C-alpha positions in Angstrom: -173.6 104.0 134.3 -174.9 107.3 134.5 -172.1 110.4 135.2 -168.7 110.1 136.3 -165.6 108.9 134.5 -165.6 106.1 132.2 -162.4 104.1 130.6 -163.6 102.8 127.5 -161.4 100.3 125.5 -162.5 98.5 122.5 -160.6 95.8 120.3 -159.4 97.4 116.9 -161.9 96.3 113.9 -164.3 94.7 116.5 -166.4 97.5 117.9 -166.8 101.3 117.3 -165.0 103.5 119.7 -167.6 105.7 121.5 -168.1 107.7 124.7 -170.7 106.1 127.4 -173.9 107.7 127.5 -173.2 110.2 130.1 -170.3 111.5 132.0 -166.8 111.9 130.4 -165.2 109.1 128.6 -161.6 108.1 127.7 -159.6 105.1 126.4 -158.8 103.9 122.9 -158.4 100.9 120.4 -156.2 98.2 121.5 -155.3 95.3 119.4 -157.3 92.7 121.2 -159.3 92.8 124.5 -159.8 89.7 127.0 -161.3 88.9 130.1 -160.0 86.4 132.6 -162.2 83.5 133.6 -162.0 82.2 137.2 -160.6 79.0 135.7 -157.6 81.1 134.6 -158.7 81.2 130.7 -158.5 84.2 128.7 -161.5 84.9 126.6 -161.5 87.2 123.8 -164.0 90.1 124.2 -164.9 93.3 121.8 -164.7 95.8 124.6 -164.6 96.6 128.2 -165.8 99.6 130.3 -164.6 100.7 133.8 -166.5 103.4 135.6 -165.9 105.5 138.4 -167.9 107.9 140.2 -164.9 109.8 142.1 -163.7 113.4 141.2 -161.4 113.4 138.3 -160.2 115.9 135.6 -159.4 114.6 131.9 -157.2 116.4 129.2 -156.6 115.5 125.5 -153.3 116.9 124.2 -150.9 116.5 121.2 -148.1 118.8 122.0 -144.9 118.6 123.8 -146.4 120.2 127.1 -147.0 117.1 129.0 -145.8 118.9 132.5 -147.9 122.0 131.7 -151.0 119.7 131.1 -150.5 117.5 134.2 -150.1 120.7 136.4 -153.2 122.1 134.8 -155.4 119.2 135.2 -154.3 118.9 138.7 -155.8 122.1 139.6 -158.9 121.1 138.4 -159.2 118.3 141.3 -160.4 119.1 145.1 -157.6 117.2 146.6 -154.1 115.8 145.3 -154.6 113.1 142.7 -154.3 109.4 144.0 -154.2 107.8 140.5 -153.8 108.7 136.9 -155.0 107.1 133.7 -152.8 107.5 130.5 -153.7 106.4 127.1 -151.2 107.8 124.4 -151.1 107.1 120.7 -148.7 104.3 120.0 -147.0 106.9 117.6 -146.0 108.7 120.9 -143.6 107.5 123.5 -140.3 106.1 122.1 -141.8 106.7 118.3 -142.0 110.4 119.0 -139.3 111.3 121.4 -136.6 108.7 120.6 -136.7 107.7 124.6 -139.0 105.9 126.9 -140.9 107.4 129.7 -140.7 111.2 128.4 -144.1 112.2 129.1 -144.7 110.3 132.5 -141.6 111.6 133.7 -143.1 115.1 132.7 -146.2 114.3 134.5 -144.2 113.8 137.6 -142.2 117.1 137.3 -145.7 118.8 137.0 -146.9 117.8 140.4 -147.8 113.9 139.9 -144.7 112.7 141.3 -145.6 109.4 143.4 -149.0 109.3 141.9 -149.6 105.8 140.4 -150.1 105.6 136.5 -151.9 103.0 134.6 -153.1 103.1 130.8 -152.0 101.5 127.6 -150.9 102.9 124.4 -153.6 103.0 121.9 -154.4 103.0 118.2 -157.1 105.9 118.1 -157.7 107.5 121.4 -161.0 108.6 123.0 -161.2 111.6 125.0 -162.8 114.9 125.3 -161.9 117.6 122.7 -158.4 118.9 123.1 -157.8 121.8 125.1 -158.6 122.9 128.8 -159.1 119.8 131.3 -162.6 118.5 131.8 -163.5 118.4 135.6 -165.8 115.7 136.9 -167.2 116.3 140.5 -168.0 113.2 142.5 -171.2 111.6 141.2 -171.7 114.5 138.3 -172.3 114.0 134.7 -170.8 117.0 132.9 -171.7 117.3 129.2 -168.9 117.5 127.2 -167.6 116.6 123.4 -165.9 113.6 122.6 -163.1 112.8 119.8 -161.5 109.8 118.8 -157.9 111.3 118.2 -154.8 110.3 116.5 -151.3 111.2 117.8 -152.6 112.3 121.0 -152.1 111.5 124.5 -155.2 111.3 126.9 -154.6 111.9 130.7 -157.1 111.1 133.7 -156.4 112.2 137.4 -158.5 110.9 139.9 -158.8 112.1 143.5 
């Protein structure tokens, strides 16, 4: 899809993790990817992409400032976030903080309380270059650099 925001998930060692052709991409490597057939069978696939044309803000960070990152990303939206995508490195979470839910709790205290959060721990995270959030207005295709990160969390907010 042209423009917008794209979640890109690739099976580790099956496909190269790359951004979509336009717009802003985020996601990461998974141990495996599957699609659910109408029969109920799970079929292995190499990758999947989910695209959205709604307004969003995506940020990559590797510090301990999840509350501030969430608050900063939220200011880039035209309205309050109604969903959030979260793709942290598997080395973060309990492995980093010795407790569960540290970054999601920080997101909530940074203004995302009650916002549904989805995502997965990744083994190689795809996102914009670390730093300020990248804002994507509805239907736009901003040009931005993408990196495959390590020990990084990627947060995407949707309005």
